[in-house]
C-alpha positions in Angstrom: -36.3 -54.1 17.5 -35.7 -51.6 20.1 -39.0 -51.1 22.4 -40.6 -47.8 21.7 -42.3 -47.3 24.8 -39.7 -45.4 26.5 -39.5 -43.7 30.0 -39.5 -40.5 30.7 -38.2 -38.6 34.1 -38.2 -34.9 34.4 -39.3 -34.3 31.1 -36.3 -36.1 29.4 -36.0 -39.6 27.7 -34.8 -41.7 31.0 -32.8 -44.3 29.2 -31.0 -45.5 32.6 -34.3 -47.1 33.4 -34.6 -49.5 30.3 -34.3 -53.1 31.1 -32.7 -53.9 27.7 -29.4 -52.6 28.7 -26.3 -54.4 28.7 -22.7 -54.4 28.6 -21.5 -52.0 25.8 -21.4 -53.7 22.8 -18.9 -51.3 21.3 -15.9 -51.4 24.0 -13.6 -49.9 21.3 -16.0 -47.3 19.9 -14.4 -43.8 18.8 -18.0 -42.2 18.9 -17.5 -38.7 20.1 -20.4 -36.5 21.3 -19.1 -32.6 21.4 -19.9 -29.1 21.6 -18.8 -26.7 18.7 -17.0 -24.5 18.3 -14.5 -25.9 20.7 -13.5 -22.3 21.7 -15.3 -18.9 21.6 -12.9 -16.3 22.7 -13.9 -12.8 22.2 -13.2 -9.1 23.3 -16.0 -7.6 25.7 -15.6 -4.4 24.2 -14.5 -5.1 20.6 -16.7 -7.8 19.6 -20.3 -6.9 19.7 -22.7 -9.9 20.6 -20.7 -11.6 23.7 -21.8 -9.1 26.2 -24.1 -9.4 29.3 -27.8 -10.0 27.8 -26.7 -11.2 24.6 -27.7 -14.8 23.4 -25.0 -17.4 22.5 -25.7 -20.3 20.6 -23.3 -23.9 20.1 -24.2 -27.0 18.6 -23.9 -30.4 19.8 -22.6 -33.0 17.2 -21.9 -36.7 17.0 -19.2 -38.4 14.8 -18.4 -41.8 14.2 -21.6 -43.2 15.6 -22.7 -46.9 14.8 -26.5 -48.0 14.7 -27.4 -44.9 16.9 -31.0 -45.2 17.7 -31.7 -43.1 20.6 -29.6 -40.7 22.7 -30.0 -38.6 26.1 -27.0 -36.0 26.2 -26.6 -33.9 29.4 -25.2 -30.4 28.9 -23.5 -28.6 31.8 -22.5 -24.8 32.1 -21.4 -22.3 34.6 -24.6 -20.7 36.1 -22.8 -17.5 36.8 -22.1 -16.8 33.3 -24.9 -18.6 31.1 -28.5 -19.5 31.5 -30.3 -21.8 29.4 -32.8 -20.3 27.1 -34.1 -22.9 24.7 -33.4 -25.8 22.1 -33.0 -23.8 19.0 -33.5 -27.0 16.6 -32.8 -30.4 16.7 -30.2 -31.9 14.0 -30.7 -33.8 10.9 -28.9 -36.8 12.0 -31.6 -39.2 13.3 -33.8 -37.9 10.5 -31.6 -39.9 8.3 -34.0 -42.8 8.9 -36.4 -41.3 6.5 -40.1 -42.1 5.5 -42.2 -43.9 6.5 -40.8 -44.0 10.2 -38.4 -41.0 10.6 -37.8 -39.7 14.2 -40.2 -39.1 17.1 -39.6 -36.1 18.9 -42.1 -37.0 21.8 -42.8 -33.9 23.8 -41.2 -32.7 26.2 -37.9 -34.2 25.1 -35.8 -32.0 27.3 -35.4 -30.6 30.7 -33.2 -27.9 32.2 -32.0 -26.2 35.4 -30.3 -22.8 35.4 -30.0 -23.5 39.3 -27.8 -26.5 38.8 -26.5 -25.9 35.2 -27.6 -28.6 33.2 -30.0 -29.6 30.5 -30.9 -33.2 29.4 -31.8 -33.5 25.8 -33.3 -36.6 24.1 -34.5 -38.1 20.9 -35.1 -41.7 19.4 -36.0 -43.5 16.5 -39.4 -45.2 16.1 -40.4 -48.2 14.0 -38.7 -51.1 12.9 -35.6 -49.5 10.9 -31.7 -49.5 11.8 -30.1 -46.9 13.8 -27.9 -44.2 12.1 -24.4 -44.6 11.4 -22.0 -41.7 10.6 -21.7 -38.2 11.9 -24.0 -35.3 12.1 -25.6 -32.6 14.3 -27.8 -33.8 17.1 -29.2 -30.2 18.3 -28.5 -26.5 18.8 -28.7 -25.0 22.3 -29.0 -21.1 23.2 -27.9 -19.6 26.3 -28.5 -16.2 27.6 -24.9 -14.5 28.5 -25.2 -13.4 32.2 -21.4 -12.6 33.2 -18.2 -11.5 32.0 -15.3 -14.0 32.2 -15.2 -17.6 31.2 -17.3 -20.6 31.3 -17.1 -24.2 29.7 -20.1 -25.8 28.1 -19.7 -29.6 28.5 -21.0 -33.0 28.0 -21.5 -34.9 31.2 -21.7 -38.7 31.6 -22.9 -38.1 35.3 -25.3 -36.2 37.3 -29.0 -35.9 36.7 -29.9 -37.4 33.5 -26.5 -38.2 32.1 -25.5 -38.8 28.7 -26.1 -42.1 27.2 -26.3 -43.4 23.9 -28.4 -46.6 22.7 -28.0 -48.7 19.5 -31.3 -50.2 18.0 -31.4 -53.3 20.2 -31.0 -51.2 23.3 -27.2 -51.7 24.0 -25.6 -48.7 25.2 -22.8 -47.2 23.0 -19.4 -46.3 24.3 -18.3 -42.6 23.7 -16.0 -39.8 24.3 -16.8 -36.2 25.1 -15.4 -32.7 24.1 -16.6 -29.3 25.6 -16.4 -25.8 24.4 -14.7 -23.0 26.2 -16.1 -19.3 26.2 -14.5 -16.6 27.3 -15.9 -12.8 26.7 -13.1 -10.8 28.8 -11.1 -8.1 27.5 -8.1 -9.2 25.7 -5.0 -9.3 28.1 -7.3 -9.7 30.9 -6.2 -12.9 32.5 -7.4 -12.0 36.2 -11.1 -11.5 34.6 -11.6 -8.3 36.8 -12.4 -5.9 33.8 -9.0 -4.3 34.0 -5.8 -4.8 32.1 -2.9 -4.2 34.2 0.0 -5.6 35.9 -1.9 -8.0 37.9 -2.8 -9.7 34.6 1.3 -9.9 34.0 1.9 -11.7 37.3 -1.0 -14.2 36.6 0.5 -15.4 33.3 3.9 -15.6 34.8 2.4 -17.8 37.6 0.6 -19.9 35.3 3.2 -19.9 32.2 4.1 -23.4 30.7 6.3 -21.9 28.4 9.9 -21.4 29.1 10.6 -20.9 32.2 7.4 -22.4 33.5 5.6 -21.1 36.4 4.5 -22.7 39.6 0.7 -22.2 38.9 0.3 -24.7 36.1 -1.6 -24.2 32.9 -4.9 -22.2 33.2 -6.6 -21.4 30.4 -7.9 -18.0 31.4 -4.1 -17.1 31.4 -3.7 -18.1 27.8 -4.7 -14.7 26.2 -4.1 -16.1 22.6 -5.7 -19.5 23.5 -3.3 -21.3 21.9 -2.4 -23.9 24.3 1.0 -22.1 25.7 1.2 -19.4 28.2 4.2 -17.6 27.6 5.7 -14.1 26.7 3.2 -13.7 23.7 0.5 -13.5 26.2 2.6 -11.1 28.1 2.8 -9.0 25.1 -0.8 -9.1 24.7 -1.4 -7.5 28.1 1.1 -4.9 27.5 -0.7 -4.1 24.1 -4.1 -3.8 25.8 -2.7 -2.4 29.2 -5.3 0.3 30.5 -8.1 -1.1 29.0 -11.4 -1.5 31.0 -14.8 -2.8 30.6 -18.1 -1.6 31.9 
């Protein structure tokens, strides 16, 4: 049975200090911790709710977990674009242990910094029960939109209080991660300067990976339709939106 007297550091479950840790017992695991939606691409003027001062919520989910008993998830973001405001809710994934044990959300179970741009959120099961196997939601996190442009909301395995998963024996579970790309620029604004003009066409040509390829390599901000290919279709969107400005 996993020890229930967990150690906290800076307000979150500091799983790295537990003496029960061993070499991961699931070396071939396909467990994935990821932010959803994977992309939020909105027009700053045409899509209300994504401007400076609005609130943005994303979810952190897990898939293909095996015997998950405790987690500590480190979420990162660009502080010029976003500020952490709160954990909206914990998901139902660990709640599946059910009565009489359920989960223990020992207060406080998260810590966050809008200076460095990270939040570490933790949760653990208590009791002589097995962990949870399967997929589901871990929690929902909210941000205040501070800027115009783009940002990545990611899951980090490094830094302060890094992401770690534990099974019911205290062994670590290996995992992969996936992030969310957020862009609230005008459609066609590849330079993210609040103006759609010829400079955006130049940026697309520099970064294009469709034929012929440009010298700059793929840059998602220049992928106006966010389809993974920077080509003439993106240039067409600049032309269609040319002259638009954002406040």
